[in-house]
N, C-alpha and C positions, 0 to 999 in steps of 0.2 A: 631560516638558515638550514642547509643540508647537513646530514650527519658527518660527511667528510670535512666540511668547513668547521663544524663544531670540534671535531677531533684535532684538527690542526691548531685551532686556538688554544685548546686545553694543553696540547703538547708544548706549544711555544711558551705558554704561561708557566708550565711545570719547569722547563729548562731555565727560564729567566728567574723563577723563584728559587730554584736550587742554587744557581750561581750567586744570586744576591745573598742568600742565607749563608752559603759557604764562605764568602768573603767576609761577611759580618762576623761569623764564628772565628775565623782566623784572626781578625782584628782584635776580637775580645780575648783570645788566648794569649796574644802577644802583649796587649796593653794591660790587662788585669790579671794575667796568669791563670786563665781558665783552661782546664780544671786546676785547682790550687793544691791538689794532693802532692806532698813532697816527692813521691815516687813516680809522678806522672812523667812520661817520656814524650818525645816528639810524636811517636806513633799514636800515643793516647790522645794527644791534642788533635792529631789528624782525624782519628776516629770520632772524636767529639764533634769536630767541625762537620764531618760528613753526616753524622746523626742529626745535628741541628738543621743542616741544609735539607736532608730528606724530609724531616718533619715539616719544615716550612713550605717546601715545594708541594708536598701532599695537600697541605691546607690551602695553598693558592690554587692548585688544580681543582680541588673540590669546589672552591668558591666560584671559579670561572665556569666550571661545568654547570653549576646550579644557575648562574646568571644567564648563560647562553641557552640553556634548556627552557628557562622561564620566558626568555625573549622569543624563542622559536615557537613554543606552543601557545602561550598566551591564553586568554580566556576563550571559551568556545564561542563561535559566532552566534549572534542572535538571529533566530528565524524570523523572517518577515513575511507576513501574509497579506496578499493584495486582494481586495474585494472588488470584483468587476462592477463598473457603474451600471445602474439600472436605468434603462431608457423607457419612458412612458409615452405611448402613442395614443393620442386622442382622436377617435374617429367620429365624425359628425353623422348621425343617423339620417338616412335618406328615405324618401317615399317615391313610388312610381305612380303617375297619374296617366291614364290612357283615355284619349278622346278621338272622335271621328270628325274629320275635316271634309266638308263637301266641296266639290268643284263648282257647284252652282250658286254658292254664297260668297259674300265678301268676308270681312274680318269676323272671326269666330273665337269666342273665349275658350281657353284651354282648361280653365278651372285652377290654374296655378298662379299664385302671387309671387313674383320674384323680387326679393329684397335687394336694396342697393349693395353692390359688392358681392353678390351671391353668384354661384356657378350653377348652371342647369345643363343637363344632357338631353338632347332631343333626338329621337329616332323615328323614322316613318317607313311604312310599308304600304303597298297597294298600287292601284292604277286609277287614273281618270282620263276622260276623253275631252280635250279642249276644243275640238273643231266640229263636233256634231256629225262626223262621218265614220266614227268607229276607231279612229286612230288613237291608240293608247300610249300614255307616257307614265313613267314612275315619278317619285318625289323629286328627282333631279331635273325634271322638265324635258322639253323637246331639245335634245342635243344633236339631232341629225340635221346638218346644214342643208341637205337637199329638201327637207320638209319645212324647216323653220329658219328664220333669221337668227343668227347668234349674237345680234346686237342687244345687250341688256337694256339699252335705253329706247328700244323700239316703242312705237305708239301704244301697242296693246299690253305692254308690261307695266306693272306697278313699280317695280324697282329692279335693279342690281343683279339679276341672275337670268338663267335661261327661261324662255317663255314656258308657262305652265308648271314651273317648279314650285315647290313648297317654300313659302316665305313666312316670316314672323315679325312681331314687334312687341316691345314691352312698354306698357303705358302709352305715352305720347312720343316716345323716342322714335327715331327714324327706323323704317323697316330694314330687315336684313335677310340674307339667303339662309335657308335651313337645309334643303335637299334631303337626302336619305339619312344623314346623321350630322349632328353638330353639337359641340360643347361650347357653351356661351358664358362669358363672364359679364355680368351686368355692371357697366361703368356709369350708368345713369341712375336716376331715382327709382324707387320701388314702383312696380306697376304690374298689372295683369298681363300674362303672356297670351297674345292672340295670334292666330294662324289663318292662312288662306292660300289659294292658288294665285300664282303670278299671272293674272289675266284680268284685263278690264272689261272684257265682253263675256258675261257669265251666262247669257240666255241659252247658248248651245252646248254648255258644258254638262257632263254627267260623270258619275263615279265619285269615289272618296278615298281618303287616306286614313289609315289607323296610325295615330301619333302617340308615342309614349314619352312623357316628360319625367325625368328623374331629378329630384330637387331635394334640398335639405328640409328636414322636418322642423317647423318653427318651434322655438322653445315655449313651454307653457307660460301663460301670463300669470304672474303671482297674484294671489287673492288680495 
């Protein structure tokens, strides 16, 4: 409550207390002859009533003031301390394995065993020559429609991507396109990651790719 509101309440209580006490004193002087001194005059009785009323109104004002002050101030607020939540992030350690994939060979082991449900990141750099005439392509294969058919199912392809691109497979699962970069989630069973050029005619191929495979480090086997 504001100080103004408190003052108004105290003033109202004082006036009410004064009036009530004054009427009560008047009633007492008339009914029981207060004050009872034989020489008491009407003025004495009036003064007595006023004194009683003033004393009572002072007591009422003090009581109301104390009550409103206690209500307004109240106990001091309790301080609340909030501790921020701690977030723990677990990072799986990874390793990078680099291997060389030749254009003149079929499927070649990468040295990485990919577990079921595991993610691997494969990146490749380099050039190889799939036609025996010096024409070079990168890991994405022959993407020039003037030179190569862009049909991924053409006769000289192993699978699913541009001719002479880098492809891979995990275990006995179907082959997939790798190209220059690919992050793969193994939805099949665990198996060795193998890589090769997307070309069924290997005799005239030369060159190789440097391939890096980032993979989780297997947890140590308990003794």
